[in-house]
PQR file of N, CA, C, O and H, with PARSE charges and radii, in Angstrom:
ATOM      1  N   LEU A   1       0.702  -1.184   0.018 -0.4000 1.5000
ATOM      2  CA  LEU A   1       0.026  -0.013  -0.042 -0.0000 2.0000
ATOM      3  C   LEU A   1       0.851   1.225  -0.024  0.5500 1.7000
ATOM      4  O   LEU A   1       0.550   2.236  -0.658 -0.5500 1.4000
ATOM      5  N   GLU A   2       1.844   1.110   0.686 -0.4000 1.5000
ATOM      6  CA  GLU A   2       2.729   2.473   0.972 -0.0000 2.0000
ATOM      7  C   GLU A   2       3.438   2.738  -0.422  0.5500 1.7000
ATOM      8  O   GLU A   2       3.584   3.883  -0.849 -0.5500 1.4000
ATOM      9  H   GLU A   2       2.089   0.289   1.201  0.4000 1.0000
ATOM     10  N   LEU A   3       3.898   1.541  -1.148 -0.4000 1.5000
ATOM     11  CA  LEU A   3       4.614   1.744  -2.339 -0.0000 2.0000
ATOM     12  C   LEU A   3       3.541   2.407  -3.362  0.5500 1.7000
ATOM     13  O   LEU A   3       3.849   3.346  -4.097 -0.5500 1.4000
ATOM     14  H   LEU A   3       3.780   0.610  -0.801  0.4000 1.0000
ATOM     15  N   THR A   4       2.419   1.896  -3.337 -0.4000 1.5000
ATOM     16  CA  THR A   4       1.437   2.435  -4.373 -0.0000 2.0000
ATOM     17  C   THR A   4       1.075   3.826  -4.172  0.5500 1.7000
ATOM     18  O   THR A   4       0.786   4.525  -5.144 -0.5500 1.4000
ATOM     19  H   THR A   4       2.169   1.133  -2.741  0.4000 1.0000
ATOM     20  N   VAL A   5       1.067   4.288  -2.977 -0.4000 1.5000
ATOM     21  CA  VAL A   5       0.701   5.671  -2.704 -0.0000 2.0000
ATOM     22  C   VAL A   5       1.849   6.584  -3.043  0.5500 1.7000
ATOM     23  O   VAL A   5       1.702   7.684  -3.575 -0.5500 1.4000
ATOM     24  H   VAL A   5       1.302   3.721  -2.188  0.4000 1.0000
ATOM     25  N   THR A   6       3.025   6.043  -2.692 -0.4000 1.5000
ATOM     26  CA  THR A   6       4.391   6.728  -3.040 -0.0000 2.0000
ATOM     27  C   THR A   6       4.412   6.944  -4.583  0.5500 1.7000
ATOM     28  O   THR A   6       4.656   8.048  -5.070 -0.5500 1.4000
ATOM     29  H   THR A   6       3.145   5.150  -2.260  0.4000 1.0000
ATOM     30  N   THR A   7       4.164   5.921  -5.271 -0.4000 1.5000
ATOM     31  CA  THR A   7       4.158   5.914  -6.873 -0.0000 2.0000
ATOM     32  C   THR A   7       3.102   6.945  -7.237  0.5500 1.7000
ATOM     33  O   THR A   7       3.461   7.728  -8.116 -0.5500 1.4000
ATOM     34  H   THR A   7       3.966   5.025  -4.876  0.4000 1.0000
ATOM     35  N   ILE A   8       2.043   7.092  -6.817 -0.4000 1.5000
ATOM     36  CA  ILE A   8       0.888   7.950  -7.095 -0.0000 2.0000
ATOM     37  C   ILE A   8       1.392   9.378  -6.948  0.5500 1.7000
ATOM     38  O   ILE A   8       1.248  10.211  -7.842 -0.5500 1.4000
ATOM     39  H   ILE A   8       1.751   6.456  -6.103  0.4000 1.0000
ATOM     40  N   ALA A   9       1.974   9.625  -5.815 -0.4000 1.5000
ATOM     41  CA  ALA A   9       2.478  10.828  -5.405 -0.0000 2.0000
ATOM     42  C   ALA A   9       3.550  11.389  -6.252  0.5500 1.7000
ATOM     43  O   ALA A   9       3.554  12.568  -6.604 -0.5500 1.4000
ATOM     44  H   ALA A   9       2.091   8.949  -5.088  0.4000 1.0000
ATOM     45  N   PHE A  10       4.478  10.511  -6.583 -0.4000 1.5000
ATOM     46  CA  PHE A  10       5.586  10.958  -7.532 -0.0000 2.0000
ATOM     47  C   PHE A  10       5.056  11.140  -9.111  0.5500 1.7000
ATOM     48  O   PHE A  10       5.557  11.971  -9.868 -0.5500 1.4000
ATOM     49  H   PHE A  10       4.475   9.552  -6.297  0.4000 1.0000
ATOM     50  N   THR A  11       4.207  10.435  -9.411 -0.4000 1.5000
ATOM     51  CA  THR A  11       3.662  10.595 -10.722 -0.0000 2.0000
ATOM     52  C   THR A  11       2.853  11.845 -10.752  0.5500 1.7000
ATOM     53  O   THR A  11       3.013  12.568 -11.735 -0.5500 1.4000
ATOM     54  H   THR A  11       3.801   9.760  -8.796  0.4000 1.0000
ATOM     55  N   LEU A  12       2.015  12.211  -9.839 -0.4000 1.5000
ATOM     56  CA  LEU A  12       1.325  13.522  -9.818 -0.0000 2.0000
ATOM     57  C   LEU A  12       2.392  14.659  -9.664  0.5500 1.7000
ATOM     58  O   LEU A  12       2.191  15.763 -10.168 -0.5500 1.4000
ATOM     59  H   LEU A  12       1.885  11.624  -9.041  0.4000 1.0000
ATOM     60  N   ASN A  13       3.450  14.392  -9.009 -0.4000 1.5000
ATOM     61  CA  ASN A  13       4.516  15.459  -8.795 -0.0000 2.0000
ATOM     62  C   ASN A  13       5.089  15.898 -10.244  0.5500 1.7000
ATOM     63  O   ASN A  13       5.464  17.034 -10.536 -0.5500 1.4000
ATOM     64  H   ASN A  13       3.614  13.494  -8.599  0.4000 1.0000
ATOM     65  N   LEU A  14       5.081  14.780 -11.081 -0.4000 1.5000
ATOM     66  CA  LEU A  14       5.664  15.140 -12.504 -0.0000 2.0000
ATOM     67  C   LEU A  14       4.862  16.276 -13.219  0.5500 1.7000
ATOM     68  O   LEU A  14       5.415  17.160 -13.874 -0.5500 1.4000
ATOM     69  H   LEU A  14       4.776  13.857 -10.844  0.4000 1.0000
ATOM     70  N   PHE A  15       3.523  16.179 -13.041 -0.4000 1.5000
ATOM     71  CA  PHE A  15       2.726  17.175 -13.691 -0.0000 2.0000
ATOM     72  C   PHE A  15       3.072  18.623 -13.040  0.5500 1.7000
ATOM     73  O   PHE A  15       2.764  19.615 -13.700 -0.5500 1.4000
ATOM     74  H   PHE A  15       3.073  15.461 -12.509  0.4000 1.0000
ATOM     75  N   ALA A  16       3.618  18.769 -11.939 -0.4000 1.5000
ATOM     76  CA  ALA A  16       3.923  19.955 -11.381 -0.0000 2.0000
ATOM     77  C   ALA A  16       5.328  20.512 -11.789  0.5500 1.7000
ATOM     78  O   ALA A  16       5.525  21.725 -11.859 -0.5500 1.4000
ATOM     79  H   ALA A  16       3.869  17.963 -11.403  0.4000 1.0000
ATOM     80  N   TYR A  17       6.245  19.634 -12.041 -0.4000 1.5000
ATOM     81  CA  TYR A  17       7.610  20.402 -12.223 -0.0000 2.0000
ATOM     82  C   TYR A  17       8.169  20.060 -13.667  0.5500 1.7000
ATOM     83  O   TYR A  17       9.131  20.720 -14.061 -0.5500 1.4000
ATOM     84  H   TYR A  17       6.085  18.648 -11.984  0.4000 1.0000
ATOM     85  N   LEU A  18       7.646  19.094 -14.469 -0.4000 1.5000
ATOM     86  CA  LEU A  18       8.239  18.780 -15.779 -0.0000 2.0000
ATOM     87  C   LEU A  18       7.781  19.872 -16.715  0.5500 1.7000
ATOM     88  O   LEU A  18       8.662  20.313 -17.454 -0.5500 1.4000
ATOM     89  H   LEU A  18       6.864  18.558 -14.149  0.4000 1.0000
ATOM     90  N   PRO A  19       6.576  20.394 -16.827 -0.5600 1.5000
ATOM     91  CA  PRO A  19       6.358  21.524 -17.737  0.2800 2.0000
ATOM     92  C   PRO A  19       7.283  22.701 -17.509  0.5500 1.7000
ATOM     93  O   PRO A  19       7.852  23.311 -18.415 -0.5500 1.4000
ATOM     94  N   ALA A  20       7.393  22.993 -16.067 -0.4000 1.5000
ATOM     95  CA  ALA A  20       8.057  24.225 -15.612 -0.0000 2.0000
ATOM     96  C   ALA A  20       9.629  23.991 -16.270  0.5500 1.7000
ATOM     97  O   ALA A  20      10.236  24.858 -16.897 -0.5500 1.4000
ATOM     98  H   ALA A  20       6.931  22.497 -15.331  0.4000 1.0000
ATOM     99  N   MET A  21      10.055  22.839 -16.024 -0.4000 1.5000
ATOM    100  CA  MET A  21      11.549  22.615 -16.506 -0.0000 2.0000
ATOM    101  C   MET A  21      11.639  22.705 -17.964  0.5500 1.7000
ATOM    102  O   MET A  21      12.571  23.338 -18.461 -0.5500 1.4000
ATOM    103  H   MET A  21       9.562  22.134 -15.514  0.4000 1.0000
ATOM    104  N   GLY A  22      10.773  22.142 -18.687 -0.4000 1.5000
ATOM    105  CA  GLY A  22      10.864  22.394 -20.330 -0.0000 2.0000
ATOM    106  C   GLY A  22      10.684  23.756 -20.655  0.5500 1.7000
ATOM    107  O   GLY A  22      11.392  24.211 -21.554 -0.5500 1.4000
ATOM    108  H   GLY A  22      10.016  21.628 -18.283  0.4000 1.0000
ATOM    109  N   LEU A  23       9.714  24.633 -19.985 -0.4000 1.5000
ATOM    110  CA  LEU A  23       9.685  26.048 -20.219 -0.0000 2.0000
ATOM    111  C   LEU A  23      10.960  26.745 -19.897  0.5500 1.7000
ATOM    112  O   LEU A  23      11.417  27.630 -20.620 -0.5500 1.4000
ATOM    113  H   LEU A  23       9.139  24.264 -19.254  0.4000 1.0000
ATOM    114  N   GLY A  24      11.562  26.309 -18.735 -0.4000 1.5000
ATOM    115  CA  GLY A  24      12.799  27.042 -18.243 -0.0000 2.0000
ATOM    116  C   GLY A  24      13.903  26.853 -19.385  0.5500 1.7000
ATOM    117  O   GLY A  24      14.567  27.824 -19.746 -0.5500 1.4000
ATOM    118  H   GLY A  24      11.191  25.589 -18.148  0.4000 1.0000
ATOM    119  N   GLN A  25      14.088  25.586 -19.949 -0.4000 1.5000
ATOM    120  CA  GLN A  25      15.094  25.265 -20.949 -0.0000 2.0000
ATOM    121  C   GLN A  25      14.912  26.145 -22.139  0.5500 1.7000
ATOM    122  O   GLN A  25      15.844  26.777 -22.636 -0.5500 1.4000
ATOM    123  H   GLN A  25      13.548  24.797 -19.656  0.4000 1.0000
ATOM    124  N   ALA A  26      13.550  26.171 -22.633 -0.4000 1.5000
ATOM    125  CA  ALA A  26      13.195  26.915 -23.753 -0.0000 2.0000
ATOM    126  C   ALA A  26      13.565  28.360 -23.628  0.5500 1.7000
ATOM    127  O   ALA A  26      14.172  29.001 -24.487 -0.5500 1.4000
ATOM    128  H   ALA A  26      12.793  25.658 -22.230  0.4000 1.0000
ATOM    129  N   VAL A  27      13.098  28.856 -22.358 -0.4000 1.5000
ATOM    130  CA  VAL A  27      13.336  30.285 -22.188 -0.0000 2.0000
ATOM    131  C   VAL A  27      14.910  30.659 -22.128  0.5500 1.7000
ATOM    132  O   VAL A  27      15.377  31.691 -22.608 -0.5500 1.4000
ATOM    133  H   VAL A  27      12.605  28.336 -21.661  0.4000 1.0000
ATOM    134  N   GLY A  28      15.671  29.635 -21.447 -0.4000 1.5000
ATOM    135  CA  GLY A  28      17.039  29.857 -21.488 -0.0000 2.0000
ATOM    136  C   GLY A  28      17.728  29.893 -22.813  0.5500 1.7000
ATOM    137  O   GLY A  28      18.752  30.540 -23.031 -0.5500 1.4000
ATOM    138  H   GLY A  28      15.291  28.796 -21.057  0.4000 1.0000
ATOM    139  N   ILE A  29      17.091  29.148 -23.686 -0.4000 1.5000
ATOM    140  CA  ILE A  29      17.766  29.131 -25.138 -0.0000 2.0000
ATOM    141  C   ILE A  29      17.425  30.352 -25.732  0.5500 1.7000
ATOM    142  O   ILE A  29      18.312  30.978 -26.312 -0.5500 1.4000
ATOM    143  H   ILE A  29      16.259  28.622 -23.509  0.4000 1.0000
ATOM    144  N   LEU A  30      16.172  30.836 -25.679 -0.4000 1.5000
ATOM    145  CA  LEU A  30      15.926  32.061 -26.242 -0.0000 2.0000
ATOM    146  C   LEU A  30      16.608  33.324 -25.689  0.5500 1.7000
ATOM    147  O   LEU A  30      17.041  34.222 -26.410 -0.5500 1.4000
ATOM    148  H   LEU A  30      15.451  30.328 -25.208  0.4000 1.0000
ATOM    149  N   VAL A  31      16.661  33.316 -24.425 -0.4000 1.5000
ATOM    150  CA  VAL A  31      17.556  34.366 -23.838 -0.0000 2.0000
ATOM    151  C   VAL A  31      18.955  34.385 -24.372  0.5500 1.7000
ATOM    152  O   VAL A  31      19.520  35.414 -24.742 -0.5500 1.4000
ATOM    153  H   VAL A  31      16.308  32.587 -23.839  0.4000 1.0000
ATOM    154  N   GLY A  32      19.496  33.146 -24.393 -0.4000 1.5000
ATOM    155  CA  GLY A  32      20.832  33.060 -24.971 -0.0000 2.0000
ATOM    156  C   GLY A  32      20.957  33.487 -26.398  0.5500 1.7000
ATOM    157  O   GLY A  32      21.907  34.173 -26.776 -0.5500 1.4000
ATOM    158  H   GLY A  32      19.036  32.310 -24.093  0.4000 1.0000
ATOM    159  N   GLN A  33      20.066  33.112 -27.139 -0.4000 1.5000
ATOM    160  CA  GLN A  33      20.002  33.687 -28.555 -0.0000 2.0000
ATOM    161  C   GLN A  33      19.958  35.176 -28.716  0.5500 1.7000
ATOM    162  O   GLN A  33      20.600  35.821 -29.545 -0.5500 1.4000
ATOM    163  H   GLN A  33      19.294  32.555 -26.832  0.4000 1.0000
ATOM    164  N   ASN A  34      19.040  35.688 -27.734 -0.4000 1.5000
ATOM    165  CA  ASN A  34      18.938  37.199 -27.883 -0.0000 2.0000
ATOM    166  C   ASN A  34      20.222  37.928 -27.266  0.5500 1.7000
ATOM    167  O   ASN A  34      20.631  39.018 -27.667 -0.5500 1.4000
ATOM    168  H   ASN A  34      18.519  35.164 -27.061  0.4000 1.0000
ATOM    169  N   GLN A  35      20.770  37.223 -26.297 -0.4000 1.5000
ATOM    170  CA  GLN A  35      22.075  37.923 -25.705 -0.0000 2.0000
ATOM    171  C   GLN A  35      23.164  37.746 -26.847  0.5500 1.7000
ATOM    172  O   GLN A  35      23.994  38.645 -26.989 -0.5500 1.4000
ATOM    173  H   GLN A  35      20.438  36.337 -25.972  0.4000 1.0000
ATOM    174  N   GLY A  36      23.195  36.696 -27.615 -0.4000 1.5000
ATOM    175  CA  GLY A  36      24.159  36.473 -28.566 -0.0000 2.0000
ATOM    176  C   GLY A  36      23.939  37.628 -29.723  0.5500 1.7000
ATOM    177  O   GLY A  36      24.912  38.200 -30.214 -0.5500 1.4000
ATOM    178  H   GLY A  36      22.521  35.966 -27.500  0.4000 1.0000
ATOM    179  N   LYS A  37      22.727  37.897 -30.081 -0.4000 1.5000
ATOM    180  CA  LYS A  37      22.399  39.027 -31.013 -0.0000 2.0000
ATOM    181  C   LYS A  37      22.760  40.341 -30.497  0.5500 1.7000
ATOM    182  O   LYS A  37      22.911  41.273 -31.288 -0.5500 1.4000
ATOM    183  H   LYS A  37      21.936  37.432 -29.682  0.4000 1.0000
ATOM    184  N   GLY A  38      22.922  40.509 -29.167 -0.4000 1.5000
ATOM    185  CA  GLY A  38      23.262  41.721 -28.551 -0.0000 2.0000
ATOM    186  C   GLY A  38      21.932  42.548 -28.281  0.5500 1.7000
ATOM    187  O   GLY A  38      21.956  43.778 -28.323 -0.5500 1.4000
ATOM    188  H   GLY A  38      22.800  39.752 -28.525  0.4000 1.0000
ATOM    189  N   ASP A  39      20.869  41.898 -28.027 -0.4000 1.5000
ATOM    190  CA  ASP A  39      19.640  42.489 -27.805 -0.0000 2.0000
ATOM    191  C   ASP A  39      19.203  42.182 -26.213  0.5500 1.7000
ATOM    192  O   ASP A  39      18.357  41.308 -26.018 -0.5500 1.4000
ATOM    193  H   ASP A  39      20.850  40.899 -27.993  0.4000 1.0000
ATOM    194  N   PRO A  40      19.693  42.793 -25.251 -0.5600 1.5000
ATOM    195  CA  PRO A  40      19.376  42.451 -23.898  0.2800 2.0000
ATOM    196  C   PRO A  40      17.876  42.858 -23.535  0.5500 1.7000
ATOM    197  O   PRO A  40      17.299  42.237 -22.643 -0.5500 1.4000
ATOM    198  N   ASP A  41      17.312  43.776 -24.139 -0.4000 1.5000
ATOM    199  CA  ASP A  41      15.843  44.118 -24.063 -0.0000 2.0000
ATOM    200  C   ASP A  41      14.843  42.943 -24.472  0.5500 1.7000
ATOM    201  O   ASP A  41      13.824  42.657 -23.843 -0.5500 1.4000
ATOM    202  H   ASP A  41      17.781  44.281 -24.864  0.4000 1.0000
ATOM    203  N   ALA A  42      15.255  42.371 -25.513 -0.4000 1.5000
ATOM    204  CA  ALA A  42      14.389  41.204 -25.830 -0.0000 2.0000
ATOM    205  C   ALA A  42      14.741  40.043 -24.843  0.5500 1.7000
ATOM    206  O   ALA A  42      13.860  39.240 -24.538 -0.5500 1.4000
ATOM    207  H   ALA A  42      16.083  42.603 -26.023  0.4000 1.0000
ATOM    208  N   SER A  43      15.907  39.942 -24.375 -0.4000 1.5000
ATOM    209  CA  SER A  43      16.197  38.724 -23.366 -0.0000 2.0000
ATOM    210  C   SER A  43      15.330  39.036 -22.204  0.5500 1.7000
ATOM    211  O   SER A  43      14.653  38.110 -21.756 -0.5500 1.4000
ATOM    212  H   SER A  43      16.623  40.595 -24.623  0.4000 1.0000
ATOM    213  N   ALA A  44      15.257  40.123 -21.689 -0.4000 1.5000
ATOM    214  CA  ALA A  44      14.435  40.566 -20.441 -0.0000 2.0000
ATOM    215  C   ALA A  44      12.946  40.193 -20.686  0.5500 1.7000
ATOM    216  O   ALA A  44      12.245  39.600 -19.866 -0.5500 1.4000
ATOM    217  H   ALA A  44      15.807  40.875 -22.052  0.4000 1.0000
ATOM    218  N   LYS A  45      12.537  40.627 -21.959 -0.4000 1.5000
ATOM    219  CA  LYS A  45      11.079  40.356 -22.265 -0.0000 2.0000
ATOM    220  C   LYS A  45      10.870  38.895 -22.413  0.5500 1.7000
ATOM    221  O   LYS A  45       9.844  38.380 -21.968 -0.5500 1.4000
ATOM    222  H   LYS A  45      13.107  41.108 -22.625  0.4000 1.0000
ATOM    223  N   VAL A  46      11.775  38.204 -23.006 -0.4000 1.5000
ATOM    224  CA  VAL A  46      11.512  36.625 -23.065 -0.0000 2.0000
ATOM    225  C   VAL A  46      11.495  36.033 -21.534  0.5500 1.7000
ATOM    226  O   VAL A  46      10.642  35.221 -21.177 -0.5500 1.4000
ATOM    227  H   VAL A  46      12.608  38.622 -23.367  0.4000 1.0000
ATOM    228  N   ALA A  47      12.356  36.445 -20.810 -0.4000 1.5000
ATOM    229  CA  ALA A  47      12.468  35.967 -19.325 -0.0000 2.0000
ATOM    230  C   ALA A  47      11.176  36.318 -18.595  0.5500 1.7000
ATOM    231  O   ALA A  47      10.599  35.461 -17.926 -0.5500 1.4000
ATOM    232  H   ALA A  47      13.049  37.105 -21.100  0.4000 1.0000
ATOM    233  N   TRP A  48      10.721  37.531 -18.708 -0.4000 1.5000
ATOM    234  CA  TRP A  48       9.499  37.929 -18.034 -0.0000 2.0000
ATOM    235  C   TRP A  48       8.345  37.085 -18.486  0.5500 1.7000
ATOM    236  O   TRP A  48       7.534  36.603 -17.695 -0.5500 1.4000
ATOM    237  H   TRP A  48      11.190  38.227 -19.251  0.4000 1.0000
ATOM    238  N   ARG A  49       8.300  36.919 -19.825 -0.4000 1.5000
ATOM    239  CA  ARG A  49       7.086  36.230 -20.341 -0.0000 2.0000
ATOM    240  C   ARG A  49       7.314  34.618 -19.895  0.5500 1.7000
ATOM    241  O   ARG A  49       6.366  33.890 -19.601 -0.5500 1.4000
ATOM    242  H   ARG A  49       8.959  37.311 -20.467  0.4000 1.0000
ATOM    243  N   GLY A  50       8.335  34.295 -19.892 -0.4000 1.5000
ATOM    244  CA  GLY A  50       8.490  32.771 -19.407 -0.0000 2.0000
ATOM    245  C   GLY A  50       7.989  32.726 -17.913  0.5500 1.7000
ATOM    246  O   GLY A  50       7.306  31.776 -17.530 -0.5500 1.4000
ATOM    247  H   GLY A  50       9.105  34.886 -20.131  0.4000 1.0000
ATOM    248  N   LEU A  51       8.322  33.727 -17.103 -0.4000 1.5000
ATOM    249  CA  LEU A  51       8.023  33.652 -15.682 -0.0000 2.0000
ATOM    250  C   LEU A  51       6.674  33.711 -15.495  0.5500 1.7000
ATOM    251  O   LEU A  51       6.128  33.080 -14.589 -0.5500 1.4000
ATOM    252  H   LEU A  51       8.877  34.498 -17.415  0.4000 1.0000
ATOM    253  N   TYR A  52       5.950  34.560 -16.431 -0.4000 1.5000
ATOM    254  CA  TYR A  52       4.388  34.580 -16.310 -0.0000 2.0000
ATOM    255  C   TYR A  52       3.804  33.241 -16.760  0.5500 1.7000
ATOM    256  O   TYR A  52       2.923  32.672 -16.115 -0.5500 1.4000
ATOM    257  H   TYR A  52       6.393  35.072 -17.167  0.4000 1.0000
ATOM    258  N   TYR A  53       4.342  32.743 -17.924 -0.4000 1.5000
ATOM    259  CA  TYR A  53       3.822  31.252 -18.366 -0.0000 2.0000
ATOM    260  C   TYR A  53       3.905  30.348 -17.285  0.5500 1.7000
ATOM    261  O   TYR A  53       2.936  29.685 -16.916 -0.5500 1.4000
ATOM    262  H   TYR A  53       5.057  33.205 -18.449  0.4000 1.0000
ATOM    263  N   ALA A  54       5.210  30.285 -16.672 -0.4000 1.5000
ATOM    264  CA  ALA A  54       5.405  29.194 -15.552 -0.0000 2.0000
ATOM    265  C   ALA A  54       4.560  29.299 -14.390  0.5500 1.7000
ATOM    266  O   ALA A  54       4.185  28.342 -13.712 -0.5500 1.4000
ATOM    267  H   ALA A  54       5.997  30.824 -16.972  0.4000 1.0000
ATOM    268  N   MET A  55       4.235  30.712 -14.162 -0.4000 1.5000
ATOM    269  CA  MET A  55       3.270  30.909 -12.949 -0.0000 2.0000
ATOM    270  C   MET A  55       1.933  30.513 -13.365  0.5500 1.7000
ATOM    271  O   MET A  55       1.182  30.025 -12.520 -0.5500 1.4000
ATOM    272  H   MET A  55       4.539  31.489 -14.713  0.4000 1.0000
ATOM    273  N   GLY A  56       1.527  30.672 -14.626 -0.4000 1.5000
ATOM    274  CA  GLY A  56       0.237  30.206 -15.005 -0.0000 2.0000
ATOM    275  C   GLY A  56       0.060  28.610 -15.097  0.5500 1.7000
ATOM    276  O   GLY A  56      -0.990  28.015 -14.855 -0.5500 1.4000
ATOM    277  H   GLY A  56       2.137  31.068 -15.313  0.4000 1.0000
ATOM    278  N   ILE A  57       1.236  28.043 -15.477 -0.4000 1.5000
ATOM    279  CA  ILE A  57       1.251  26.553 -15.507 -0.0000 2.0000
ATOM    280  C   ILE A  57       1.092  25.952 -14.096  0.5500 1.7000
ATOM    281  O   ILE A  57       0.241  25.119 -13.784 -0.5500 1.4000
ATOM    282  H   ILE A  57       2.089  28.526 -15.674  0.4000 1.0000
ATOM    283  N   ASN A  58       2.062  26.507 -13.253 -0.4000 1.5000
ATOM    284  CA  ASN A  58       2.078  26.047 -11.943 -0.0000 2.0000
ATOM    285  C   ASN A  58       0.739  26.428 -11.115  0.5500 1.7000
ATOM    286  O   ASN A  58       0.271  25.642 -10.292 -0.5500 1.4000
ATOM    287  H   ASN A  58       2.754  27.184 -13.506  0.4000 1.0000
ATOM    288  N   GLY A  59       0.240  27.508 -11.349 -0.4000 1.5000
ATOM    289  CA  GLY A  59      -0.937  27.929 -10.811 -0.0000 2.0000
ATOM    290  C   GLY A  59      -2.147  26.938 -11.169  0.5500 1.7000
ATOM    291  O   GLY A  59      -2.986  26.652 -10.314 -0.5500 1.4000
ATOM    292  H   GLY A  59       0.620  28.147 -12.017  0.4000 1.0000
ATOM    293  N   THR A  60      -2.197  26.419 -12.497 -0.4000 1.5000
ATOM    294  CA  THR A  60      -3.073  25.633 -12.804 -0.0000 2.0000
ATOM    295  C   THR A  60      -2.994  24.223 -12.343  0.5500 1.7000
ATOM    296  O   THR A  60      -3.991  23.518 -12.185 -0.5500 1.4000
ATOM    297  H   THR A  60      -1.516  26.652 -13.191  0.4000 1.0000
ATOM    298  N   VAL A  61      -1.900  23.879 -12.154 -0.4000 1.5000
ATOM    299  CA  VAL A  61      -1.695  22.520 -11.585 -0.0000 2.0000
ATOM    300  C   VAL A  61      -1.958  22.544 -10.055  0.5500 1.7000
ATOM    301  O   VAL A  61      -2.478  21.563  -9.524 -0.5500 1.4000
ATOM    302  H   VAL A  61      -1.091  24.452 -12.282  0.4000 1.0000
ATOM    303  N   ALA A  62      -1.644  23.545  -9.397 -0.4000 1.5000
ATOM    304  CA  ALA A  62      -1.892  23.693  -7.956 -0.0000 2.0000
ATOM    305  C   ALA A  62      -3.440  23.820  -7.785  0.5500 1.7000
ATOM    306  O   ALA A  62      -3.986  23.255  -6.838 -0.5500 1.4000
ATOM    307  H   ALA A  62      -1.222  24.342  -9.829  0.4000 1.0000
ATOM    308  N   LEU A  63      -4.160  24.558  -8.693 -0.4000 1.5000
ATOM    309  CA  LEU A  63      -5.467  24.442  -8.532 -0.0000 2.0000
ATOM    310  C   LEU A  63      -6.209  23.079  -8.823  0.5500 1.7000
ATOM    311  O   LEU A  63      -7.275  22.774  -8.289 -0.5500 1.4000
ATOM    312  H   LEU A  63      -3.717  25.018  -9.462  0.4000 1.0000
ATOM    313  N   PHE A  64      -5.653  22.439  -9.564 -0.4000 1.5000
ATOM    314  CA  PHE A  64      -6.162  20.912  -9.945 -0.0000 2.0000
ATOM    315  C   PHE A  64      -5.877  20.235  -8.505  0.5500 1.7000
ATOM    316  O   PHE A  64      -6.778  19.609  -7.947 -0.5500 1.4000
ATOM    317  H   PHE A  64      -4.787  22.687  -9.998  0.4000 1.0000
ATOM    318  N   PHE A  65      -4.762  20.360  -7.993 -0.4000 1.5000
ATOM    319  CA  PHE A  65      -4.291  19.652  -6.698 -0.0000 2.0000
ATOM    320  C   PHE A  65      -5.240  19.908  -5.629  0.5500 1.7000
ATOM    321  O   PHE A  65      -5.582  19.000  -4.871 -0.5500 1.4000
ATOM    322  H   PHE A  65      -4.030  20.869  -8.446  0.4000 1.0000
ATOM    323  N   LEU A  66      -5.726  21.204  -5.517 -0.4000 1.5000
ATOM    324  CA  LEU A  66      -6.455  21.769  -4.628 -0.0000 2.0000
ATOM    325  C   LEU A  66      -8.043  21.318  -4.640  0.5500 1.7000
ATOM    326  O   LEU A  66      -8.723  21.042  -3.652 -0.5500 1.4000
ATOM    327  H   LEU A  66      -5.449  21.941  -6.133  0.4000 1.0000
ATOM    328  N   VAL A  67      -8.431  21.317  -5.962 -0.4000 1.5000
ATOM    329  CA  VAL A  67      -9.921  21.185  -6.232 -0.0000 2.0000
ATOM    330  C   VAL A  67     -10.180  19.764  -6.311  0.5500 1.7000
ATOM    331  O   VAL A  67     -11.156  19.325  -5.702 -0.5500 1.4000
ATOM    332  H   VAL A  67      -7.878  21.541  -6.765  0.4000 1.0000
ATOM    333  N   MET A  68      -9.424  18.969  -6.991 -0.4000 1.5000
ATOM    334  CA  MET A  68      -9.875  17.491  -7.215 -0.0000 2.0000
ATOM    335  C   MET A  68      -8.702  16.596  -6.727  0.5500 1.7000
ATOM    336  O   MET A  68      -8.271  15.831  -7.590 -0.5500 1.4000
ATOM    337  H   MET A  68      -8.631  19.325  -7.485  0.4000 1.0000
ATOM    338  N   PRO A  69      -8.147  16.548  -5.598 -0.5600 1.5000
ATOM    339  CA  PRO A  69      -7.143  15.526  -5.290  0.2800 2.0000
ATOM    340  C   PRO A  69      -7.396  14.103  -5.332  0.5500 1.7000
ATOM    341  O   PRO A  69      -6.533  13.256  -5.564 -0.5500 1.4000
ATOM    342  N   GLN A  70      -8.656  13.868  -5.090 -0.4000 1.5000
ATOM    343  CA  GLN A  70      -9.076  12.313  -5.032 -0.0000 2.0000
ATOM    344  C   GLN A  70      -9.356  11.958  -6.442  0.5500 1.7000
ATOM    345  O   GLN A  70      -9.145  10.779  -6.725 -0.5500 1.4000
ATOM    346  H   GLN A  70      -9.358  14.556  -4.902  0.4000 1.0000
ATOM    347  N   THR A  71      -9.799  12.753  -7.411 -0.4000 1.5000
ATOM    348  CA  THR A  71      -9.816  12.315  -8.891 -0.0000 2.0000
ATOM    349  C   THR A  71      -8.498  12.040  -9.358  0.5500 1.7000
ATOM    350  O   THR A  71      -8.226  11.004  -9.965 -0.5500 1.4000
ATOM    351  H   THR A  71      -9.971  13.711  -7.181  0.4000 1.0000
ATOM    352  N   LEU A  72      -7.534  13.080  -9.052 -0.4000 1.5000
ATOM    353  CA  LEU A  72      -6.094  12.991  -9.612 -0.0000 2.0000
ATOM    354  C   LEU A  72      -5.511  11.619  -9.079  0.5500 1.7000
ATOM    355  O   LEU A  72      -4.818  10.895  -9.794 -0.5500 1.4000
ATOM    356  H   LEU A  72      -7.755  13.921  -8.558  0.4000 1.0000
ATOM    357  N   ALA A  73      -5.829  11.326  -7.821 -0.4000 1.5000
ATOM    358  CA  ALA A  73      -5.114  10.094  -7.234 -0.0000 2.0000
ATOM    359  C   ALA A  73      -5.833   8.901  -7.794  0.5500 1.7000
ATOM    360  O   ALA A  73      -5.213   7.849  -7.945 -0.5500 1.4000
ATOM    361  H   ALA A  73      -6.392  11.914  -7.240  0.4000 1.0000
ATOM    362  N   TRP A  74      -7.097   9.000  -8.109 -0.4000 1.5000
ATOM    363  CA  TRP A  74      -7.556   7.706  -8.581 -0.0000 2.0000
ATOM    364  C   TRP A  74      -7.198   7.233  -9.851  0.5500 1.7000
ATOM    365  O   TRP A  74      -7.597   6.133 -10.235 -0.5500 1.4000
ATOM    366  H   TRP A  74      -7.601   9.855  -7.986  0.4000 1.0000
TER
END
């Protein structure tokens, strides 16, 4: 029983951090490209936009965790 519950928790945890990790890698690449072009303003714009997207993704996941934990665990 303990192993099953732990597996469910780890699987649900993937939904929380994998999208943010992928977004972070993409933002890092875009920031690096803009820095290479010598455009720090575009780098800042991309970084802030990535932060807003990450907050939206993590906020949505948190909302799902709060609103329907039994459904997700099922």
